[in-house]
N, C-alpha and C positions, 0 to 999 in steps of 0.2 A: 637468572644471573643478575638482571637489573635489580630485582627486589633484594637480593643478597647484598649488592653493593650499597644500596640506599640504607638498608637496615644496619649493615656493618658500620657505615660511616656515622649514622646516628648513635649507635652504641658506643663508639669510641669518643664522640663528642660528649655524650652524657657522662661517661666514665671519667673523662678529664675534668668536667665541671664538679662532679662529686668529690674527686680527689682534691681539687682546689679548695673546696669548702672545708674538707677535713684538715688540710694544711693550715687554713686560716684559723680554725678553732684551736689548732696546736700552738699557734702564735699567741693568740689572746682570745678571750671570750667576746670582746667587742668586735674584733676583726671577724670572728666566726659568724656572729649574727649579721654584721654588715655585708659579708660576702654572699649572703642569700639574695641580695639586691644587685642586679646586673651592673650598674655603674660602679658600685663600691668594690665588687670582686675584681673588676679591671684595675681599679686603683691599688688594690692589695697586690695584684700580680706585678704591677710596675714598682711598687714600694719594696716588696720582698721578692725580687726576681730570682735570687739564688735559691730560695725555698720553693717558689711556685713554678719555676721554669719547666720541670718535668711534667706537671699536670697540664700546663699550657701547650707543650709540644705534643702530648698525647691527644688532646682535643683538636689541635690543628691537623694532626695526621688523619683524623676522622673526616675532615672536610674534603680530602682528596677523593675517596671512594664515593662520598655523597654527591659531589659535583659530577663525577663520571657517570654515576647511575642516573641522575636526573637528566643529563644530556642524552644518554641512550634512550631513556623513556620518552623524551621529547621527539626523538627521531622515529621511534617505533610506534608509539601510541600517543599522539599529542592530545587527543580527546581525554584520555585517562589522566594525563598530567594536569590538564586544565581543571578537571573535576577535583583533583587532589588539592591544587593550589587555591581553588575557589572555596574550599572547605564545605562543599555540598554534602560530603559524607558525615559531617557533624550535625546536620540539620535533623530535626525530628519529624519532618513532613513525610507522609507516606509516599512511596514511589508511584509515579503515574502508570496507569494501566497501558500496556502495549497495544497498539492498533491491531497487530496481527498475532495470531497464536502460532508461532514458528517453533517447533520442537525437533530440530534436526541435530544429529550427531555425526561427526566426521571431520574430514580435513580437506584442505585445498592446497595443492603444491607442498604437502607435508606439514602445513601449519593448520592449527585448529581454526575451523570456519564457523562463525556465529553470525549469520545474516540478520540484519535488523529490518531490511526492506525487501519485499517480494511482490512482483507484479507480473501479469500476463496481458500484454497489450500489443495489438496488431500481430499476434502470432509469435511474439518473442517473450519467453519466460526469463525473468531476471531475478537473481538473488544477489544482494549487495550488502557488504559489511563496511561500515564507515560512512561518515557524513560529508567528507570532503568532495571536491569536484571529481577527482579520481578516487574510486573506491579502493579501500585498503586491500580487499579481496572481493572478486566478483565472479559469478557463474552465469552464463547466458546460454539458453537453449533456443534455437530458432526452429519453431515448429512449422512455419510456412503458412498456416491458415489460422485465423482467430476462431477458437471453438465457440459454439453456441450451446450452452447447457453443460452437461457432464463431459469430462475429459478422461478418456482411458487410452493409455498407450503403453506398449511393451516393445522394447528393442533389445535384441541379443547380439553378441559379437559376431555370430555367423550369419546374421541376416544379410541378404543381398538387396540390391536396389538402393535408391536414394533414401537416406535416413536424416533425421533432424541433426543439424550441426551444433556441436557443443563448443563453447569458448570459455576458457578460464583466464583470468588476469589477476595480477597482484603487483603491489608496489614494494620494492625493497627498501630497507631503512635509509640508505644513503642516496636514493634515487628519487627524482621528481616525477618521471613518467613511468607508467606501468609496463610490465612485460606480459605478453599474451600468447596463448597456444590455442589452436583450433583442432578439433577432433571430428572427423566426418564419419568414422565407423570403428568397429572393434570395441565398443563399450556396451554396458548394460544399463538400461533405463526402464523404470516402471513408474507410471503415473496413474493414479486413480483418484481424481478430484471431482467433487460434487458441488453444485451451486449452493451458495450461502447468501441469503438476502442481506443487503440489497445488491452488492456488486463484488462478491468474493467467490473464490473457489477454495475448497478445503478437502484434504484427504491424504493419502499415502504418497510418499516420494522416496525413490530409491535410485541411486546412481553410482556406478563403479566405472571409472576410466581405466585404460591400460596402465600397468604398474609403473611405467616410467613417468607418469604424470602425478603419482602419489595423491590421488583425489578419490575419496569415497564419501558419500553422503546418504543418510537414511533417516527416516522418521516421519513425523506429521508436519504437513506444510499448509499454511493458509496464505493466500495472496489476493491482491486487488486485480480486478479485470478492467479497470479504467482509472482515471486520475481524479475521480470524485471522492469526496469524503462526506460522511453523514453524521448528523447530530440530532438525536431525538427523532429519528425517522425521516428527517428532512436534509436536503443537500446543504452542506456547510459552505456558505459562500465566502467565508473568510479564508479558505484554503487557496493558495496560489497555484493554479494549473490551467492549462488550455481548456480542459473539460469543464472546469468551474465557470470560466468565462463564456464558453459555448452555452452552458445551461442558463446563465443569467441573460445572455443575448436572446436565446430562443424564447424564453419566458417573456422578455420585454417585447419582442416582435409579435407574439401571440396577443398580448394585451393592446399593443398599438394598433394592429390591424384587425382586432376583434375576430380572430380565427385561430383554431388550433392546427391548421394545415400549414405548418412552417417547416420547410426542408432547408436546413442551414448547411452551407458549403463549409469545408474545412477552413479554419481560421489561418491567417498568415503567421509567420514566425513572430513570436512575442518574447520580450525580455522580462522575465520574472525572477524574483519577486519585484513588485513595483507598487506605487501608490496611485498613479494615474497612467492611463493608456489611451491611445487613439487607434482605433481598429477599423480597417476597411472590411465591411461585411457583405458577403454575397449570399442570397437566399432565394428560394422559390416559395412565394407566399400565396396560398389559394390558387396555385397554378401559374402565377405571374412572377417573372424574374424581378428581383430588386437588388440594387447596390446602394449601400448606405455607409456613411462615415460616422461612427459612433465614438463618443468620448466616455470612458469608464473611469470610475474612481473607487477607491477602497476606503470603507469606514470601519474602524476597529470594532464597532458594535454590530452593524448589519452586514458587513462584508462588501463584496463587489456590487456596484450598481451602475446603471446608465445615467449619465448626467441629464437633468431636465426630464426625468421620468415622472410624469404625473398621470399616467393612464390607469384607469380603474381595473380591478381584476375581472377576468372573464366570468360570465355567468355560468353556474354549474350546469352540467349536462342533465337535461330533462329526460327521464326514462320514457321510452316510447311505449304506448299501450300495446297489449298483446294483440296479434292479428287474429281476427275471428275466422273460424273455419266456414268455408262456403258450402252450403247445402243446396243441392239441386234435386228437385222432384221429377221423376220420370214415370211414365206409365208402362208397366210390364204386365204382370198378372194383376198387380194392384199398384198402389202408390208407394214407391220405395225411395228412401232418403239415401243419397250417396255423398260422401265427403270427398271433395276433390283436393289433392295435395296442393299446398301453397309453396311458393319459393321463399324459403326462410331468409334468404339474403336481403329481401326487401324489409326495410325498417329494422334491420338487425342492429343491436347495440350491446355494449358491455353490460348494461344493467339487465337486459333480457337474459344474457348468458349466465350472469350470477344468480338470477332468480330461478331459472329453469335449466340447470346444467345438463340434465338428462336428455333434453330435446336436441342437444348439439353434440352428443357423445360420438367420438370417432369421425367427426367432420373436419375438413381441412380449414385451418385458420392461419392468418398472417397477423403478427403482432409487431408494432413499432413502439419502443419504450422511450421515455423521456430522455434517456442517456444517448439516444440515437442508434441503438442496436436493433436488429431485426431478427425475428424468429418465425419460421413457418413449419407447420406439421399438423398432426391430428390431435384434436382435443381429447385429453384422457381424463377429464373431470377436475375436481377441486381437491387439494390435499387438506390435511387436518387444520391448517392455518388459513384456509380459504383462498389459497393462491392457485392460479391457473396452471395446469400441468399439460405441456405440449410435447408430443413425442414425434421423432423423425427417424425414419429408417436409414441406416448407413450402408445398405446393401449387404454384402457378405461380412462386414466388420461389426455388425450388431446394430444397436439402437441407441440414440441419444435422447435425453429428456431435458426439458427446459421448463423451469417454474418461474412465474412472475406474479407479483402482487397487483391488485387492481389499481392501487395508487401510483404504480410505476408506468402504467400504460398510457401512451399518448394517442395511439390509433389502433383499432382492431378491425379486421375484415373477415367475413365468412366467405370462403371460396367455393363452397358447394351448396346446392339448393336444399 
């Protein structure tokens, strides 16, 4: 409807202008050529009003649906109107590649739903359309627990017990605040998401709410598992988020205190985006509690940094030499060499695991990543990309797998001899 109003108004205005030029040529060749220039065609309309008035009235009538259409578009989709008025559609630049591969088909509250942002943080899956403070349309699924590794979930309308809560919200054209509905049961949900390095999940998504909510969504979904962004395999410190600041602060504390054993407590509430911040930081460093007041600033080239940071980088981890097998000679019938088992937890390191992965097959590991997440399970070997694969039994509900690259690991422990 909006497009028809705008196009109809433009068509009437163009028709009126063409008619005015034809009338000017009918008056004289000089007036006809001059009417092709905007100031002169206005002078012609004023000088020969009786002849030109019909064309002027027709063009003026086109302004009415044009103004109505633009007003409705501004209320329904201000981002689209801004893109049209800024003439970005005329540029020859190639469109920027989207951060996420979201290929979902469906609707929310009877309207087409095209989410541009998707994340699963602290057990809350969020699909959001629109860049304003209140999303134009938004879908939230509260899973209750943040998954580690793959996520597989199936919910049917007849399922009993507590199920993930689904919330949908939308902003009407003439309203400032969104309307929301919460659904606790009676819906169909299918999730089959696999980890994608470094911090994403991707896979199948299917949701059908009860008919009165007019909401169905199906297709392929890719989402972020934290608020970090990566560029060329490294954390993009120019991105404004609490996780980015936590990463910068953790790396700073490791260099300042010359240890990788930094357990950072959650940061306080921060006002982002910003150029400078003062943050009260609490952490346990090498087993000792520390409270620090840090000043951070943002540089357009290097991103967020701690002010007065002059500490050198940490020395690289030196691989430990392989532990020799102890041989004890004893006299039985003759001299017999016996190999005694050694505790592999002693002198265990990531380098040893990568060098001899078969020696640690099916042993219990605990891994802490640079992003602050923790995974524990049995070592299942290395995949084709050289990433560690850890599996954890979920009891009767199956098995979860977690893969992590060596460059993402902050601390690794072997829990079995």
